[in-house]
Every structure is written in C-alpha cells, then in structure tokens.
N, C-alpha and C positions, 0 to 999 in steps of 0.2 A: 504494500500500500504506500503510495507516494505521499510525501509530506505536503501539507497545504502551502502554497506560495504566499509570501507576504504581500499585502496590498500596497501598491505605490500610488500615491496621489499626485497627479500631474499638476504642477503649479504654472499658471500662465505667466509668461514673462513679457515685459513691455518691449516692443520692437523700437529700436532707435530710429528716429526720423532722419531724413537727409540733413535737415537743418541742425539737429543735435550732433550728428557726426561731424558736420562742418564746424560747428561751434567748438567741439572738443579738439579738433585739429588746429584751430586758430590759437595763437599765443594770447595770453591775457595781457592787455595793454594797461599801463599805469601812467599817469601824468607826472612829468618832472619839469623843472625849469632850469635851463642852461643859460647863464648870463641874463636871466630875467625873462627869457622867451620860453613859452610852453611847448612841450613836445609830448607825444604819447609813444612809449617804447615798451617792448616785452618785459614782463616783470622778472624774467630769468637772467637778464643781462647785467654785467658789471657796469659801473659808471663809464668806464673807458669804451666798452662796446656800445653802450647807449649813445655816446657822443657820435660814434661812427654811424649807428643806425639812424640818428637824426640828421645825418648828412655832413657832419664835420669831418675834415681831413686832419688827422693828428700829425703835425709837423715836428713838434717837440713836446717833451713832457710825457712821452709814451714809453721810452726806455725798454726794459726787458719784457714787460707785460706779464711778469711772473712773480711779483712781490719781492724782488731781490734788490733792484737798483735804487729804489726810493725816488725816482724821478717824477712820479705822478701824485704827489701830495695834493689832497683835495679837502676843501672845507664845504660843509653844507648845513642847511637849517631846515626845519619843518615849520609850517604855519603855526602861529600862536605859541611858539616856543622861544625862550630867550637863549637857549643853549646852542652853542656852535659845536657841530659834530665834525669829526675828522676821520680820514682814512686814506688808503691808497686806491686810486681809481681802478686799477687792474684787479683788485681783490674785493672791493665793496660792491655788493649787489644793490641795484636801485630799489627804492621804496616810493610809494605814492606821495606826491607833492614835495619831493626833495627840491630845494633851491640850491643849485650847485655852482661852485666857483673853484677852478683849479689853481694851484700854486706850483707851476713847473719849476720855478727857481725863486728861492727866498734869499735876498741879499743879507748877508751877515758878516760880522767882523771875522776876518780870517788872518791870523798872524803869519808873518813870513819868517822862516827859520831854516837853518842848516842842521838837519837831524844829527849828523855826525859830530857836531860841536856841542850838542846839548847834553846835559846830565839827566838821568832818569830819577829826578827828585821832585818833590812837591813844589819847591821853589820855582821850577821851570814852568809848571802849569800856572802858578800864580803870576809870574812875570809876564807871560804871553797872553793870559786871559784873566786879568785882575777882576773882571766883572763877576767872576764866580762868587765873590764875597758879597755881592748885592742880593744873593738868593734869599728869598723870604720864606722858603719852605712851604709854599702853597700847594705844591704837587700838581699844578696845571700841566707841567711838562710830561709827567708820568701818565696823566689821563689823556694826553694828546697823542701818545705814541702808538702807532698802528702795529708795532711789533711787541707790545705788552712789556716793554723794558721798564725797569724801575729807574727812570731817568733821575729823579730826585735823589735816589740812593747813590748813584755813581757820582753825581755832582757833590754830594756830601763827602764822598771819599776824596774827591779832588780838593775840596776845601781843607780836608784833614791832611793833605799832602801824600795820600796813598795812591801812587801811580799804578801799581799792580791791581788794586781794587777797582780803580776807575776803568782800567783797560778790560778787566774781566767782566765787570758789570755792564759795560757798553758793547760787548762782543757782537750782539745781534743787530746793532744799529745799521740802518740802510741809508742814512744821511738824507732823509726826506725833508728835514728842516721844520716839521710841524711843531716840534717842541719849542724852537726859537720863535716861531710865528705867534705862539700863544703866551710866551713868557712875559710877565709884567715887569721883571727885573732886567729885561733886555739882554739876557745871556744868549750865547750861541753854543748850546750844550753839545751839539753833534761835532763841532770843531774841537772842543775841549776833549771829547771822547776819542777822536781819531788821533789827536796828538798823543794822548796817553797810550793808545794801542801801538803807535809807532815807537814811542820811547820803550815800551815794554818789549816789543819784538826785537828792537835793535840792541838794547843795552841790558835787559834783564833775563830774557829767555836764553837758555843755552843754545849754541849753534846747532842747526839741523844737519847732522852728519850725512844723511842720505842725500840731501840737496847738494852739499859740497861734493859728494862723490859723483853725482850726475853732471855737475858743472865741469869737473875734471874730465869726465868721459867725453863731454862735448868739445872741450878744448883739445883733448887728445885725438879728436876726429874718429872716435870709436863707432859713431852712428853713420859714418859716410857710406859704408858698404850697404847697409839696410836702406838708406834713402835712395841710393843709386838703383837698387833693385826695384823699389816702388816706382821711381820715375820712368823706368823702362816698361812698366805694365800698361795695358790698355785700360780704357774706362770701365768696361764690363768686368774685367778681372779685379780692378780696384774696388768696385762696388761689392763684388763677391767676397773679397777679403775683409772689407769693412763690416759687412753683415755677419760674417762668420767669426769675427774677433771675439776674444774672451773678455767679458765685462765683469766688473766687480759685483758680487751679489749684493742684494739690498741690505742684508744683515751680514756684515763681515767684520772680523777683528782687525785691529790696527796692524797686525803682522801679515795680513793677506797680501800676496803678490801673484801675478798671473803665471801660468806654467811656462809660457814663452816670454823670457825676460829680455828679448832682443831690444825692445823699445825702452827699457828702463836701465839696462846695463850696457847696451851697445855690444853685447857678445854675439 
C-alpha cells in the first residue's frame, strides 16, 4: 500500500510588469550639487565618478583614484546642517542633497631643508614648523582625516619632540591637506608629518641591507643579461611571461621571496 502524498498548495505569484522590470534595471538617481549646480546621479557612484557622470572632465585632483595619493580632498555639506563633512572623492559615495566642493590643492606652509644636514631631534621639527605650538587640542584635524589617523596624537608627539612617535603615528597619511584646511591654529600637520617620517627613515631606522644589496647588483650590471633577454622577446611572449609571473600571495610573511630570484638578485 503506497503512502499518501503530501498536499502542496500552489501559491500565486505576482508577475512583474515590463515597467517594474525596467524600473528595477534603472539606477536610483539622487540629487547632488556641484559648485552650486544641481545634478541627478546614480546613488552607487563615488563623488569622483559622479562628477564625470554629470559631464565634468577631471583634469587635476583625480590622482590614483584608489584612496592612496590624497589628491582628491573634498568638502561637502547637507541642507540645514552646520557641519562640514570631508572625504576623498574617489572613496566617498554620494548621498542625496550633498553640496560638494573639491580641494585639489591646499596651499600650506612648506619648509625648505636639506635632509642630510638635519638632526632627527624634536628641535628640528620645532625650528621648521614652530606653528605646532599654536595647537589648541581641539581635535578638528583628527575628525577631518579620511584615513582615520589620530592627527592630534602625532602633533602632540611633535610638540613633545618625539620624532619617532610623530613618524609612526602619521604613517598612513596621504597628504590630502584636509587637516590643515580645517585647523583653527593654522598648522600644516601633513608637512610636519612627512618631515618626521623623512628624519626617521634617514637618521633613525637602521639601513635596509636588502636594498643596499640590490643597488650593488644594479651597479655591478648583474641584471643586464635578464633585461637583454626580455628586450629580444616579442609582444605576445612578453604578455605570456607577465601573466605567468609568480606574484606575492595576499597573506605572506616578510621572509617571502619568489622561486625565480633573477629579478631580485640578478642571478
């Protein structure tokens, strides 16, 4: 005797209309204001891509387009808000009713110096950028940083004369200048930071022995044979070799080296 089959109730489903399918395929547009003029752009775009969608051609201030170079510092506001928002145009996604203005270059005090003649001491930072002592500790610089750096923290280290602490604290700085654009004490934090990193790299960090070895190999013309071989190849073979090259894994220790060391040792 066969078992009774379970009863299945058929549920009616709503068939999408042509209009609904079309609406779903269409991007959702949101209003933004570029230099005071209203545009409607897809809500999935970054500010930088929204500029291009609106018909602007980016001649400067577009840089790497990947959040690394800091060239696309941008300020924006929302209606009925006193707050000035900041971000990188290549990373910040548009929101409805943004009032946008880019700052592709922010003029700031930039000291002139010969790195080889400087000492890696706090007095060097103070002599070249005495305005660090005008800091009022408001934290506006930290809140303005698109890289989430504790800018106030490393400026405090600079005031204390701690070159290493200033360099390490500012390591992720992309030099966008948004901290200086908002600073009520008129400091140029990012230039203080890069001076500290240069002093740290030149005078405090131990020399990189592997870099010295590579320089010696270049000066000894150990890569000449490999370069000559590549120059003799056709375009298709070059592409093939490039695509087949061994790349560093996403997660690799500092000791990782490729199996073929021709291009790092010149062997």
